[in-house]
Each structure stands twice: as C-alpha cells, then as structure tokens.
Backbone as XML, in Angstrom:
<?xml version="1.0"?>
<chain id="A" units="angstrom">
  <residue number="1" name="MET">
    <atom name="N" x="52.517" y="2.379" z="-104.470"/>
    <atom name="CA" x="51.667" y="1.223" z="-104.153"/>
    <atom name="C" x="50.422" y="1.711" z="-103.943"/>
  </residue>
  <residue number="2" name="GLY">
    <atom name="N" x="49.421" y="0.857" z="-103.210"/>
    <atom name="CA" x="48.016" y="1.125" z="-103.036"/>
    <atom name="C" x="47.155" y="0.710" z="-104.348"/>
  </residue>
  <residue number="3" name="VAL">
    <atom name="N" x="47.523" y="0.238" z="-105.409"/>
    <atom name="CA" x="47.037" y="-0.402" z="-106.166"/>
    <atom name="C" x="46.001" y="-1.581" z="-105.597"/>
  </residue>
  <residue number="4" name="GLY">
    <atom name="N" x="44.571" y="-1.574" z="-106.316"/>
    <atom name="CA" x="43.762" y="-2.112" z="-105.570"/>
    <atom name="C" x="43.058" y="-3.204" z="-106.406"/>
  </residue>
  <residue number="5" name="THR">
    <atom name="N" x="42.144" y="-2.622" z="-107.354"/>
    <atom name="CA" x="41.179" y="-3.541" z="-107.784"/>
    <atom name="C" x="41.546" y="-4.602" z="-108.648"/>
  </residue>
  <residue number="6" name="PRO">
    <atom name="N" x="41.042" y="-5.761" z="-109.025"/>
    <atom name="CA" x="41.937" y="-6.887" z="-109.436"/>
    <atom name="C" x="42.105" y="-6.366" z="-110.962"/>
  </residue>
  <residue number="7" name="VAL">
    <atom name="N" x="41.186" y="-5.822" z="-111.653"/>
    <atom name="CA" x="41.692" y="-5.255" z="-113.046"/>
    <atom name="C" x="42.962" y="-4.251" z="-112.780"/>
  </residue>
  <residue number="8" name="ASN">
    <atom name="N" x="43.258" y="-3.178" z="-111.865"/>
    <atom name="CA" x="44.462" y="-2.359" z="-111.723"/>
    <atom name="C" x="45.632" y="-3.535" z="-111.616"/>
  </residue>
  <residue number="9" name="ILE">
    <atom name="N" x="45.433" y="-4.432" z="-110.914"/>
    <atom name="CA" x="46.529" y="-5.659" z="-110.552"/>
    <atom name="C" x="46.813" y="-6.195" z="-112.043"/>
  </residue>
  <residue number="10" name="LEU">
    <atom name="N" x="45.952" y="-6.762" z="-112.782"/>
    <atom name="CA" x="46.460" y="-7.207" z="-113.985"/>
    <atom name="C" x="46.968" y="-6.127" z="-114.723"/>
  </residue>
  <residue number="11" name="GLU">
    <atom name="N" x="46.373" y="-5.003" z="-114.700"/>
    <atom name="CA" x="47.130" y="-4.036" z="-115.761"/>
    <atom name="C" x="48.657" y="-3.956" z="-115.280"/>
  </residue>
  <residue number="12" name="ASN">
    <atom name="N" x="48.906" y="-3.798" z="-114.212"/>
    <atom name="CA" x="50.101" y="-3.455" z="-113.577"/>
    <atom name="C" x="51.021" y="-4.424" z="-113.631"/>
  </residue>
  <residue number="13" name="ILE">
    <atom name="N" x="50.513" y="-5.589" z="-113.537"/>
    <atom name="CA" x="51.276" y="-7.031" z="-113.770"/>
    <atom name="C" x="51.739" y="-6.538" z="-115.411"/>
  </residue>
  <residue number="14" name="ALA">
    <atom name="N" x="50.821" y="-6.185" z="-116.609"/>
    <atom name="CA" x="51.271" y="-6.266" z="-117.662"/>
    <atom name="C" x="52.184" y="-5.103" z="-117.896"/>
  </residue>
  <residue number="15" name="LEU">
    <atom name="N" x="52.662" y="-4.021" z="-116.936"/>
    <atom name="CA" x="53.494" y="-3.015" z="-117.028"/>
    <atom name="C" x="54.716" y="-3.571" z="-116.332"/>
  </residue>
  <residue number="16" name="GLY">
    <atom name="N" x="54.824" y="-4.650" z="-115.948"/>
    <atom name="CA" x="56.276" y="-5.091" z="-115.299"/>
    <atom name="C" x="56.078" y="-4.962" z="-113.761"/>
  </residue>
  <residue number="17" name="ILE">
    <atom name="N" x="55.020" y="-4.532" z="-113.088"/>
    <atom name="CA" x="55.177" y="-4.303" z="-111.718"/>
    <atom name="C" x="54.619" y="-5.465" z="-111.021"/>
  </residue>
  <residue number="18" name="ASP">
    <atom name="N" x="55.285" y="-5.940" z="-109.926"/>
    <atom name="CA" x="55.430" y="-7.470" z="-109.193"/>
    <atom name="C" x="55.231" y="-7.112" z="-107.911"/>
  </residue>
  <residue number="19" name="MET">
    <atom name="N" x="54.805" y="-5.805" z="-107.403"/>
    <atom name="CA" x="54.743" y="-5.916" z="-105.931"/>
    <atom name="C" x="53.496" y="-4.976" z="-105.402"/>
  </residue>
  <residue number="20" name="PHE">
    <atom name="N" x="52.834" y="-5.334" z="-104.722"/>
    <atom name="CA" x="51.341" y="-4.647" z="-104.278"/>
    <atom name="C" x="51.292" y="-4.514" z="-102.947"/>
  </residue>
  <residue number="21" name="ASP">
    <atom name="N" x="50.541" y="-3.509" z="-102.536"/>
    <atom name="CA" x="50.018" y="-3.298" z="-101.361"/>
    <atom name="C" x="48.615" y="-2.306" z="-101.290"/>
  </residue>
  <residue number="22" name="CYS">
    <atom name="N" x="47.857" y="-3.166" z="-100.500"/>
    <atom name="CA" x="46.470" y="-2.528" z="-100.988"/>
    <atom name="C" x="45.538" y="-2.760" z="-99.860"/>
  </residue>
  <residue number="23" name="VAL">
    <atom name="N" x="44.851" y="-2.036" z="-99.327"/>
    <atom name="CA" x="43.590" y="-2.351" z="-98.372"/>
    <atom name="C" x="42.326" y="-2.605" z="-98.978"/>
  </residue>
  <residue number="24" name="MET">
    <atom name="N" x="42.424" y="-2.719" z="-100.082"/>
    <atom name="CA" x="40.860" y="-2.671" z="-100.796"/>
    <atom name="C" x="40.027" y="-3.870" z="-100.550"/>
  </residue>
  <residue number="25" name="PRO">
    <atom name="N" x="41.066" y="-5.208" z="-100.599"/>
    <atom name="CA" x="40.278" y="-6.412" z="-100.498"/>
    <atom name="C" x="39.646" y="-6.543" z="-99.007"/>
  </residue>
  <residue number="26" name="THR">
    <atom name="N" x="40.331" y="-6.097" z="-98.268"/>
    <atom name="CA" x="39.573" y="-6.093" z="-96.836"/>
    <atom name="C" x="38.783" y="-5.240" z="-96.418"/>
  </residue>
  <residue number="27" name="ARG">
    <atom name="N" x="39.092" y="-3.887" z="-97.048"/>
    <atom name="CA" x="38.195" y="-2.708" z="-96.478"/>
    <atom name="C" x="36.737" y="-3.139" z="-97.109"/>
  </residue>
  <residue number="28" name="ASN">
    <atom name="N" x="36.921" y="-3.513" z="-98.341"/>
    <atom name="CA" x="35.707" y="-3.497" z="-99.244"/>
    <atom name="C" x="35.006" y="-4.837" z="-98.924"/>
  </residue>
  <residue number="29" name="ALA">
    <atom name="N" x="35.645" y="-5.773" z="-98.287"/>
    <atom name="CA" x="34.946" y="-6.773" z="-97.819"/>
    <atom name="C" x="34.144" y="-6.527" z="-96.527"/>
  </residue>
  <residue number="30" name="ARG">
    <atom name="N" x="34.660" y="-5.824" z="-95.831"/>
    <atom name="CA" x="33.870" y="-5.464" z="-94.656"/>
    <atom name="C" x="32.718" y="-4.535" z="-94.992"/>
  </residue>
  <residue number="31" name="ASN">
    <atom name="N" x="32.663" y="-4.176" z="-96.257"/>
    <atom name="CA" x="31.426" y="-3.209" z="-96.625"/>
    <atom name="C" x="30.835" y="-4.082" z="-97.581"/>
  </residue>
  <residue number="32" name="GLY">
    <atom name="N" x="31.039" y="-5.392" z="-97.676"/>
    <atom name="CA" x="30.158" y="-6.367" z="-98.682"/>
    <atom name="C" x="30.180" y="-6.251" z="-99.966"/>
  </residue>
  <residue number="33" name="MET">
    <atom name="N" x="31.555" y="-6.068" z="-100.106"/>
    <atom name="CA" x="32.002" y="-6.227" z="-101.716"/>
    <atom name="C" x="32.846" y="-7.139" z="-101.908"/>
  </residue>
  <residue number="34" name="LEU">
    <atom name="N" x="32.463" y="-8.259" z="-102.786"/>
    <atom name="CA" x="33.252" y="-9.382" z="-102.995"/>
    <atom name="C" x="33.832" y="-9.428" z="-104.487"/>
  </residue>
  <residue number="35" name="PHE">
    <atom name="N" x="35.078" y="-9.360" z="-104.409"/>
    <atom name="CA" x="35.613" y="-9.833" z="-105.924"/>
    <atom name="C" x="35.654" y="-11.413" z="-106.170"/>
  </residue>
  <residue number="36" name="THR">
    <atom name="N" x="35.107" y="-11.552" z="-107.597"/>
    <atom name="CA" x="34.860" y="-13.370" z="-107.903"/>
    <atom name="C" x="35.629" y="-13.058" z="-109.330"/>
  </residue>
  <residue number="37" name="LYS">
    <atom name="N" x="35.552" y="-14.333" z="-109.809"/>
    <atom name="CA" x="36.335" y="-14.910" z="-111.006"/>
    <atom name="C" x="35.183" y="-14.317" z="-111.939"/>
  </residue>
  <residue number="38" name="ASP">
    <atom name="N" x="34.155" y="-14.060" z="-111.749"/>
    <atom name="CA" x="33.000" y="-13.535" z="-112.651"/>
    <atom name="C" x="32.748" y="-11.893" z="-112.713"/>
  </residue>
  <residue number="39" name="GLY">
    <atom name="N" x="33.237" y="-11.402" z="-111.372"/>
    <atom name="CA" x="32.823" y="-9.927" z="-111.549"/>
    <atom name="C" x="32.693" y="-9.620" z="-110.131"/>
  </residue>
  <residue number="40" name="ILE">
    <atom name="N" x="31.986" y="-8.471" z="-109.794"/>
    <atom name="CA" x="32.208" y="-8.054" z="-108.516"/>
    <atom name="C" x="30.540" y="-8.005" z="-107.824"/>
  </residue>
  <residue number="41" name="ILE">
    <atom name="N" x="30.661" y="-8.613" z="-106.407"/>
    <atom name="CA" x="29.297" y="-8.871" z="-105.871"/>
    <atom name="C" x="29.443" y="-7.680" z="-104.976"/>
  </residue>
  <residue number="42" name="ASN">
    <atom name="N" x="27.977" y="-6.937" z="-104.826"/>
    <atom name="CA" x="27.703" y="-6.297" z="-103.915"/>
    <atom name="C" x="26.580" y="-7.093" z="-102.899"/>
  </residue>
  <residue number="43" name="ILE">
    <atom name="N" x="27.118" y="-7.589" z="-102.039"/>
    <atom name="CA" x="26.291" y="-8.806" z="-100.909"/>
    <atom name="C" x="25.297" y="-8.320" z="-100.262"/>
  </residue>
  <residue number="44" name="ARG">
    <atom name="N" x="25.075" y="-6.892" z="-100.120"/>
    <atom name="CA" x="24.165" y="-6.136" z="-99.515"/>
    <atom name="C" x="22.638" y="-6.278" z="-100.425"/>
  </residue>
  <residue number="45" name="ASN">
    <atom name="N" x="23.165" y="-6.372" z="-101.657"/>
    <atom name="CA" x="21.868" y="-6.248" z="-102.608"/>
    <atom name="C" x="20.740" y="-7.050" z="-102.338"/>
  </residue>
  <residue number="46" name="GLU">
    <atom name="N" x="19.714" y="-6.848" z="-102.746"/>
    <atom name="CA" x="18.568" y="-7.768" z="-102.441"/>
    <atom name="C" x="18.485" y="-8.962" z="-103.331"/>
  </residue>
  <residue number="47" name="LYS">
    <atom name="N" x="19.297" y="-8.718" z="-104.416"/>
    <atom name="CA" x="19.115" y="-10.044" z="-105.307"/>
    <atom name="C" x="19.752" y="-11.158" z="-104.842"/>
  </residue>
  <residue number="48" name="TRP">
    <atom name="N" x="20.749" y="-11.093" z="-103.667"/>
    <atom name="CA" x="21.343" y="-12.279" z="-103.022"/>
    <atom name="C" x="20.556" y="-12.811" z="-101.978"/>
  </residue>
  <residue number="49" name="LYS">
    <atom name="N" x="19.590" y="-12.385" z="-101.541"/>
    <atom name="CA" x="18.624" y="-12.645" z="-100.293"/>
    <atom name="C" x="18.191" y="-14.218" z="-100.401"/>
  </residue>
  <residue number="50" name="ASN">
    <atom name="N" x="17.859" y="-14.652" z="-101.468"/>
    <atom name="CA" x="17.555" y="-15.810" z="-101.642"/>
    <atom name="C" x="18.202" y="-16.980" z="-102.647"/>
  </residue>
  <residue number="51" name="ASP">
    <atom name="N" x="19.739" y="-16.212" z="-102.645"/>
    <atom name="CA" x="20.491" y="-17.098" z="-103.251"/>
    <atom name="C" x="21.452" y="-17.832" z="-102.630"/>
  </residue>
  <residue number="52" name="PHE">
    <atom name="N" x="20.881" y="-19.307" z="-102.487"/>
    <atom name="CA" x="21.503" y="-20.120" z="-101.638"/>
    <atom name="C" x="22.875" y="-20.892" z="-102.394"/>
  </residue>
  <residue number="53" name="SER">
    <atom name="N" x="23.348" y="-20.470" z="-103.550"/>
    <atom name="CA" x="24.383" y="-20.857" z="-104.200"/>
    <atom name="C" x="25.940" y="-20.459" z="-103.416"/>
  </residue>
  <residue number="54" name="PRO">
    <atom name="N" x="26.950" y="-21.228" z="-103.637"/>
    <atom name="CA" x="28.039" y="-21.099" z="-102.636"/>
    <atom name="C" x="28.683" y="-19.759" z="-102.974"/>
  </residue>
  <residue number="55" name="ILE">
    <atom name="N" x="29.226" y="-18.964" z="-102.394"/>
    <atom name="CA" x="29.767" y="-17.705" z="-102.302"/>
    <atom name="C" x="30.690" y="-17.692" z="-103.763"/>
  </residue>
  <residue number="56" name="GLU">
    <atom name="N" x="31.533" y="-18.706" z="-103.940"/>
    <atom name="CA" x="31.995" y="-18.836" z="-105.209"/>
    <atom name="C" x="32.264" y="-20.213" z="-105.711"/>
  </residue>
  <residue number="57" name="ALA">
    <atom name="N" x="31.332" y="-20.424" z="-106.442"/>
    <atom name="CA" x="31.725" y="-22.000" z="-106.800"/>
    <atom name="C" x="33.072" y="-22.261" z="-107.570"/>
  </residue>
  <residue number="58" name="GLY">
    <atom name="N" x="33.645" y="-23.573" z="-107.279"/>
    <atom name="CA" x="34.862" y="-23.875" z="-107.386"/>
    <atom name="C" x="35.876" y="-23.519" z="-106.747"/>
  </residue>
  <residue number="59" name="SER">
    <atom name="N" x="35.663" y="-22.656" z="-105.919"/>
    <atom name="CA" x="36.706" y="-22.210" z="-104.736"/>
    <atom name="C" x="37.319" y="-23.110" z="-104.159"/>
  </residue>
  <residue number="60" name="GLU">
    <atom name="N" x="38.614" y="-23.123" z="-103.681"/>
    <atom name="CA" x="39.065" y="-24.180" z="-102.792"/>
    <atom name="C" x="38.945" y="-23.626" z="-101.176"/>
  </residue>
  <residue number="61" name="LEU">
    <atom name="N" x="38.339" y="-22.367" z="-101.072"/>
    <atom name="CA" x="38.300" y="-21.694" z="-99.561"/>
    <atom name="C" x="37.162" y="-22.706" z="-99.040"/>
  </residue>
  <residue number="62" name="PHE">
    <atom name="N" x="37.112" y="-22.963" z="-97.764"/>
    <atom name="CA" x="36.204" y="-23.591" z="-96.981"/>
    <atom name="C" x="35.007" y="-22.760" z="-96.922"/>
  </residue>
  <residue number="63" name="ALA">
    <atom name="N" x="35.010" y="-21.494" z="-96.497"/>
    <atom name="CA" x="33.768" y="-20.514" z="-96.469"/>
    <atom name="C" x="33.314" y="-20.526" z="-97.897"/>
  </residue>
  <residue number="64" name="ASP">
    <atom name="N" x="33.872" y="-20.074" z="-99.030"/>
    <atom name="CA" x="33.161" y="-20.198" z="-100.367"/>
    <atom name="C" x="32.595" y="-21.380" z="-100.791"/>
  </residue>
  <residue number="65" name="MET">
    <atom name="N" x="32.804" y="-22.373" z="-100.273"/>
    <atom name="CA" x="31.945" y="-23.873" z="-100.671"/>
    <atom name="C" x="30.964" y="-24.123" z="-99.698"/>
  </residue>
  <residue number="66" name="ASN">
    <atom name="N" x="30.877" y="-23.556" z="-98.455"/>
    <atom name="CA" x="30.109" y="-24.069" z="-97.476"/>
    <atom name="C" x="29.152" y="-22.919" z="-97.090"/>
  </residue>
  <residue number="67" name="TYR">
    <atom name="N" x="29.164" y="-21.851" z="-97.463"/>
    <atom name="CA" x="28.249" y="-20.666" z="-96.919"/>
    <atom name="C" x="27.744" y="-20.502" z="-98.296"/>
  </residue>
  <residue number="68" name="SER">
    <atom name="N" x="26.695" y="-19.977" z="-98.150"/>
    <atom name="CA" x="25.770" y="-19.415" z="-99.327"/>
    <atom name="C" x="25.767" y="-17.765" z="-99.343"/>
  </residue>
  <residue number="69" name="LYS">
    <atom name="N" x="25.569" y="-17.223" z="-100.508"/>
    <atom name="CA" x="25.671" y="-15.895" z="-100.414"/>
    <atom name="C" x="24.238" y="-15.345" z="-99.675"/>
  </residue>
  <residue number="70" name="ALA">
    <atom name="N" x="23.193" y="-16.084" z="-99.710"/>
    <atom name="CA" x="22.098" y="-15.709" z="-98.888"/>
    <atom name="C" x="22.606" y="-15.588" z="-97.180"/>
  </residue>
  <residue number="71" name="TYR">
    <atom name="N" x="23.390" y="-16.762" z="-96.837"/>
    <atom name="CA" x="23.651" y="-16.734" z="-95.333"/>
    <atom name="C" x="24.854" y="-15.492" z="-95.329"/>
  </residue>
  <residue number="72" name="LEU">
    <atom name="N" x="25.685" y="-15.127" z="-96.243"/>
    <atom name="CA" x="26.649" y="-14.147" z="-96.050"/>
    <atom name="C" x="25.889" y="-12.728" z="-95.812"/>
  </residue>
  <residue number="73" name="ARG">
    <atom name="N" x="25.095" y="-12.631" z="-97.030"/>
    <atom name="CA" x="24.133" y="-11.393" z="-96.960"/>
    <atom name="C" x="23.467" y="-11.192" z="-95.559"/>
  </residue>
  <residue number="74" name="HIS">
    <atom name="N" x="22.674" y="-12.072" z="-95.038"/>
    <atom name="CA" x="22.209" y="-12.037" z="-93.689"/>
    <atom name="C" x="22.980" y="-11.678" z="-92.668"/>
  </residue>
  <residue number="75" name="LEU">
    <atom name="N" x="24.261" y="-12.264" z="-92.852"/>
    <atom name="CA" x="25.344" y="-12.069" z="-91.591"/>
    <atom name="C" x="25.617" y="-10.251" z="-91.909"/>
  </residue>
  <residue number="76" name="VAL">
    <atom name="N" x="26.224" y="-10.010" z="-93.023"/>
    <atom name="CA" x="26.442" y="-8.766" z="-93.141"/>
    <atom name="C" x="25.507" y="-7.524" z="-92.791"/>
  </residue>
  <residue number="77" name="HIS">
    <atom name="N" x="23.886" y="-7.673" z="-93.148"/>
    <atom name="CA" x="22.998" y="-7.058" z="-92.965"/>
    <atom name="C" x="22.678" y="-7.007" z="-91.416"/>
  </residue>
  <residue number="78" name="SER">
    <atom name="N" x="22.949" y="-8.196" z="-90.830"/>
    <atom name="CA" x="22.980" y="-8.299" z="-89.206"/>
    <atom name="C" x="24.020" y="-7.505" z="-88.482"/>
  </residue>
  <residue number="79" name="GLY">
    <atom name="N" x="24.962" y="-7.324" z="-89.187"/>
    <atom name="CA" x="25.907" y="-6.539" z="-88.551"/>
    <atom name="C" x="26.926" y="-7.620" z="-87.730"/>
  </residue>
  <residue number="80" name="GLU">
    <atom name="N" x="26.808" y="-8.925" z="-88.074"/>
    <atom name="CA" x="27.730" y="-9.949" z="-87.415"/>
    <atom name="C" x="28.751" y="-9.792" z="-87.983"/>
  </residue>
  <residue number="81" name="ILE">
    <atom name="N" x="29.869" y="-9.863" z="-86.909"/>
    <atom name="CA" x="31.247" y="-9.648" z="-87.405"/>
    <atom name="C" x="31.763" y="-10.909" z="-88.169"/>
  </residue>
  <residue number="82" name="LEU">
    <atom name="N" x="31.031" y="-11.996" z="-88.130"/>
    <atom name="CA" x="31.234" y="-13.192" z="-88.898"/>
    <atom name="C" x="31.278" y="-12.607" z="-90.451"/>
  </residue>
  <residue number="83" name="GLY">
    <atom name="N" x="30.327" y="-11.950" z="-90.940"/>
    <atom name="CA" x="30.269" y="-11.729" z="-92.189"/>
    <atom name="C" x="31.306" y="-11.098" z="-92.814"/>
  </residue>
  <residue number="84" name="ALA">
    <atom name="N" x="31.582" y="-10.088" z="-91.958"/>
    <atom name="CA" x="33.139" y="-9.228" z="-92.353"/>
    <atom name="C" x="34.274" y="-10.167" z="-92.370"/>
  </residue>
  <residue number="85" name="GLN">
    <atom name="N" x="34.391" y="-11.109" z="-91.611"/>
    <atom name="CA" x="35.254" y="-12.359" z="-91.667"/>
    <atom name="C" x="35.341" y="-12.991" z="-92.834"/>
  </residue>
  <residue number="86" name="ILE">
    <atom name="N" x="34.263" y="-13.644" z="-93.068"/>
    <atom name="CA" x="33.989" y="-14.559" z="-94.122"/>
    <atom name="C" x="34.326" y="-13.876" z="-95.520"/>
  </residue>
  <residue number="87" name="ALA">
    <atom name="N" x="33.481" y="-12.266" z="-95.606"/>
    <atom name="CA" x="34.119" y="-11.842" z="-96.710"/>
    <atom name="C" x="35.543" y="-11.163" z="-97.151"/>
  </residue>
  <residue number="88" name="THR">
    <atom name="N" x="36.182" y="-11.105" z="-95.962"/>
    <atom name="CA" x="37.699" y="-10.707" z="-96.104"/>
    <atom name="C" x="38.230" y="-11.998" z="-96.385"/>
  </residue>
  <residue number="89" name="LEU">
    <atom name="N" x="38.064" y="-13.101" z="-95.808"/>
    <atom name="CA" x="38.661" y="-14.554" z="-96.325"/>
    <atom name="C" x="38.366" y="-14.609" z="-97.749"/>
  </residue>
  <residue number="90" name="HIS">
    <atom name="N" x="37.241" y="-14.529" z="-98.212"/>
    <atom name="CA" x="36.865" y="-14.710" z="-99.563"/>
    <atom name="C" x="37.920" y="-13.791" z="-100.692"/>
  </residue>
  <residue number="91" name="ASN">
    <atom name="N" x="37.936" y="-12.452" z="-100.027"/>
    <atom name="CA" x="38.504" y="-11.604" z="-101.003"/>
    <atom name="C" x="39.931" y="-11.888" z="-100.996"/>
  </residue>
  <residue number="92" name="LEU">
    <atom name="N" x="40.732" y="-12.108" z="-99.868"/>
    <atom name="CA" x="42.057" y="-12.304" z="-99.755"/>
    <atom name="C" x="42.460" y="-13.801" z="-100.664"/>
  </residue>
  <residue number="93" name="HIS">
    <atom name="N" x="41.772" y="-14.648" z="-100.498"/>
    <atom name="CA" x="41.910" y="-15.891" z="-100.962"/>
    <atom name="C" x="41.619" y="-15.733" z="-102.704"/>
  </residue>
  <residue number="94" name="PHE">
    <atom name="N" x="40.774" y="-14.749" z="-103.187"/>
    <atom name="CA" x="40.511" y="-14.213" z="-104.736"/>
    <atom name="C" x="41.977" y="-13.657" z="-105.112"/>
  </residue>
  <residue number="95" name="TYR">
    <atom name="N" x="42.395" y="-12.726" z="-104.453"/>
    <atom name="CA" x="43.617" y="-12.149" z="-104.767"/>
    <atom name="C" x="44.606" y="-13.084" z="-104.902"/>
  </residue>
  <residue number="96" name="LEU">
    <atom name="N" x="44.965" y="-13.858" z="-103.889"/>
    <atom name="CA" x="46.083" y="-15.098" z="-104.235"/>
    <atom name="C" x="45.813" y="-15.735" z="-105.222"/>
  </residue>
  <residue number="97" name="TRP">
    <atom name="N" x="44.596" y="-16.170" z="-105.473"/>
    <atom name="CA" x="44.262" y="-16.963" z="-106.780"/>
    <atom name="C" x="44.670" y="-16.090" z="-107.932"/>
  </residue>
  <residue number="98" name="LEU">
    <atom name="N" x="44.401" y="-14.695" z="-108.045"/>
    <atom name="CA" x="44.471" y="-13.906" z="-109.399"/>
    <atom name="C" x="46.008" y="-13.851" z="-109.627"/>
  </residue>
  <residue number="99" name="VAL">
    <atom name="N" x="46.672" y="-13.730" z="-108.533"/>
    <atom name="CA" x="48.179" y="-13.275" z="-108.767"/>
    <atom name="C" x="49.047" y="-14.744" z="-109.201"/>
  </residue>
  <residue number="100" name="ARG">
    <atom name="N" x="48.542" y="-15.687" z="-108.601"/>
    <atom name="CA" x="49.051" y="-17.071" z="-108.903"/>
    <atom name="C" x="48.723" y="-17.565" z="-110.209"/>
  </residue>
  <residue number="101" name="GLU">
    <atom name="N" x="47.515" y="-17.387" z="-110.576"/>
    <atom name="CA" x="47.053" y="-17.532" z="-111.899"/>
    <atom name="C" x="47.791" y="-16.688" z="-113.191"/>
  </residue>
  <residue number="102" name="ALA">
    <atom name="N" x="47.929" y="-15.496" z="-112.427"/>
    <atom name="CA" x="48.619" y="-14.393" z="-113.523"/>
    <atom name="C" x="50.144" y="-14.980" z="-113.613"/>
  </residue>
  <residue number="103" name="ARG">
    <atom name="N" x="50.649" y="-15.343" z="-112.600"/>
    <atom name="CA" x="52.075" y="-15.990" z="-112.734"/>
    <atom name="C" x="52.128" y="-17.344" z="-113.645"/>
  </residue>
  <residue number="104" name="GLU">
    <atom name="N" x="51.136" y="-18.218" z="-113.408"/>
    <atom name="CA" x="51.365" y="-19.430" z="-114.504"/>
    <atom name="C" x="50.812" y="-19.045" z="-115.753"/>
  </residue>
  <residue number="105" name="LYS">
    <atom name="N" x="49.971" y="-17.971" z="-116.249"/>
    <atom name="CA" x="49.949" y="-17.524" z="-117.509"/>
    <atom name="C" x="50.905" y="-16.814" z="-118.276"/>
  </residue>
  <residue number="106" name="ILE">
    <atom name="N" x="51.950" y="-16.156" z="-116.975"/>
    <atom name="CA" x="53.182" y="-15.645" z="-117.839"/>
    <atom name="C" x="54.152" y="-16.524" z="-118.199"/>
  </residue>
  <residue number="107" name="MET">
    <atom name="N" x="54.428" y="-17.809" z="-117.070"/>
    <atom name="CA" x="55.221" y="-18.746" z="-117.516"/>
    <atom name="C" x="54.885" y="-19.535" z="-118.757"/>
  </residue>
  <residue number="108" name="THR">
    <atom name="N" x="53.551" y="-19.706" z="-119.014"/>
    <atom name="CA" x="53.326" y="-20.438" z="-120.255"/>
    <atom name="C" x="52.939" y="-19.532" z="-121.293"/>
  </residue>
  <residue number="109" name="GLY">
    <atom name="N" x="53.219" y="-18.098" z="-121.333"/>
    <atom name="CA" x="53.119" y="-17.192" z="-122.644"/>
    <atom name="C" x="51.942" y="-16.900" z="-122.721"/>
  </residue>
  <residue number="110" name="GLU">
    <atom name="N" x="50.938" y="-16.983" z="-121.908"/>
    <atom name="CA" x="49.464" y="-16.593" z="-122.545"/>
    <atom name="C" x="48.954" y="-15.675" z="-121.597"/>
  </residue>
  <residue number="111" name="PHE">
    <atom name="N" x="49.729" y="-14.910" z="-120.839"/>
    <atom name="CA" x="49.159" y="-13.826" z="-120.066"/>
    <atom name="C" x="48.423" y="-12.777" z="-120.809"/>
  </residue>
  <residue number="112" name="TYR">
    <atom name="N" x="48.891" y="-12.174" z="-121.788"/>
    <atom name="CA" x="48.157" y="-10.986" z="-122.329"/>
    <atom name="C" x="46.771" y="-11.269" z="-122.951"/>
  </residue>
  <residue number="113" name="ALA">
    <atom name="N" x="46.774" y="-12.373" z="-123.607"/>
    <atom name="CA" x="45.433" y="-12.994" z="-124.175"/>
    <atom name="C" x="44.562" y="-13.211" z="-122.580"/>
  </residue>
  <residue number="114" name="TRP">
    <atom name="N" x="44.896" y="-14.120" z="-121.821"/>
    <atom name="CA" x="44.147" y="-14.174" z="-120.463"/>
    <atom name="C" x="43.932" y="-12.882" z="-119.880"/>
  </residue>
  <residue number="115" name="LYS">
    <atom name="N" x="44.716" y="-11.943" z="-119.636"/>
    <atom name="CA" x="44.434" y="-10.604" z="-119.103"/>
    <atom name="C" x="43.330" y="-10.116" z="-119.831"/>
  </residue>
  <residue number="116" name="GLU">
    <atom name="N" x="43.399" y="-9.764" z="-121.097"/>
    <atom name="CA" x="42.242" y="-9.259" z="-121.824"/>
    <atom name="C" x="41.047" y="-9.734" z="-121.494"/>
  </residue>
  <residue number="117" name="LYS">
    <atom name="N" x="40.920" y="-11.142" z="-121.491"/>
    <atom name="CA" x="39.536" y="-11.785" z="-121.303"/>
    <atom name="C" x="39.311" y="-11.389" z="-119.648"/>
  </residue>
  <residue number="118" name="MET">
    <atom name="N" x="40.202" y="-11.587" z="-118.761"/>
    <atom name="CA" x="39.840" y="-11.479" z="-117.593"/>
    <atom name="C" x="39.427" y="-10.043" z="-117.067"/>
  </residue>
  <residue number="119" name="VAL">
    <atom name="N" x="40.089" y="-9.052" z="-117.508"/>
    <atom name="CA" x="39.604" y="-7.705" z="-117.494"/>
    <atom name="C" x="38.221" y="-7.311" z="-117.456"/>
  </residue>
  <residue number="120" name="LYS">
    <atom name="N" x="37.709" y="-7.872" z="-118.593"/>
    <atom name="CA" x="36.379" y="-7.542" z="-118.912"/>
    <atom name="C" x="35.515" y="-8.350" z="-118.132"/>
  </residue>
  <residue number="121" name="ARG">
    <atom name="N" x="35.653" y="-9.543" z="-117.469"/>
    <atom name="CA" x="35.023" y="-10.222" z="-116.793"/>
    <atom name="C" x="34.933" y="-9.792" z="-115.148"/>
  </residue>
  <residue number="122" name="LEU">
    <atom name="N" x="36.424" y="-9.107" z="-114.727"/>
    <atom name="CA" x="36.362" y="-8.997" z="-113.303"/>
    <atom name="C" x="35.834" y="-7.637" z="-113.021"/>
  </residue>
  <residue number="123" name="GLY">
    <atom name="N" x="35.552" y="-6.890" z="-114.067"/>
    <atom name="CA" x="35.268" y="-5.464" z="-114.011"/>
    <atom name="C" x="33.709" y="-5.295" z="-114.038"/>
  </residue>
  <residue number="124" name="GLN">
    <atom name="N" x="33.050" y="-6.288" z="-114.233"/>
    <atom name="CA" x="31.579" y="-6.247" z="-114.373"/>
    <atom name="C" x="31.095" y="-6.438" z="-112.826"/>
  </residue>
  <residue number="125" name="ARG">
    <atom name="N" x="30.018" y="-5.688" z="-112.517"/>
    <atom name="CA" x="29.240" y="-5.999" z="-111.685"/>
    <atom name="C" x="28.081" y="-6.969" z="-111.714"/>
  </residue>
  <residue number="126" name="LEU">
    <atom name="N" x="28.006" y="-7.684" z="-110.751"/>
    <atom name="CA" x="27.096" y="-8.834" z="-110.891"/>
    <atom name="C" x="25.511" y="-8.807" z="-110.227"/>
  </residue>
</chain>
C-alpha cells in the first residue's frame, strides 16, 4: 500500500488494484499542496495571493465553494491551523471524488480513455 498521488491511484486502478492507504492527501495538505481536477496547487506560492476564486470551482465541498485561494494562502502562511484543516478537507474530498469517478467510468466502460485524459491533467503543476 502507500500509493499516493492521484496519478498513482489511477494507474493502479488500471492494474486492478482496488484498495489504497496513503497519508499523502493529509500530509501534503498540511504543507499547502492541494490536489485538484486541473492539477496540483502549491497554495504557498505568491501567484495565489490575490486569487479570490473558490479553492475548487464546481466542488460540492463547503470549504471549496466558500473560501478563496487567497484566504487559504493567508491561513497557511499565518500558521493558522484552520488552513491545514481546510486543505485537508479539500484533498480528502478530492480523493473521494476521484475514486467515485473512476468507479463510474469503469461501470460505463469509459475508464481507460478517461484515465489517459485525467493523468495528463492531474499531474501538472498550476
């Protein structure tokens, strides 16, 4: 076990693995790394300082819709525990979305095409 990144998860699902255990979503969240549907965000970066868009548009998670990247960056830089908590909730929510979506794509027979598209998106740094 110990499979970590979203790309690793998708590659392993393609190999038939269906059980995962990893600290990556929570550990990386505490250090300001967010996994999103469009790629990886290091919320500590200066580029997010004035980005008042939602953490992840289209997400169903309250924190993603109601807090901005700029606010989360502020919390993380200030050392506020709330920043680590919001980032952790985000990453866990994202991982749950990812495996639910993968399951749906398997059931509809679209998994391999979807996986190839997603691997390219999820691995990029934003």
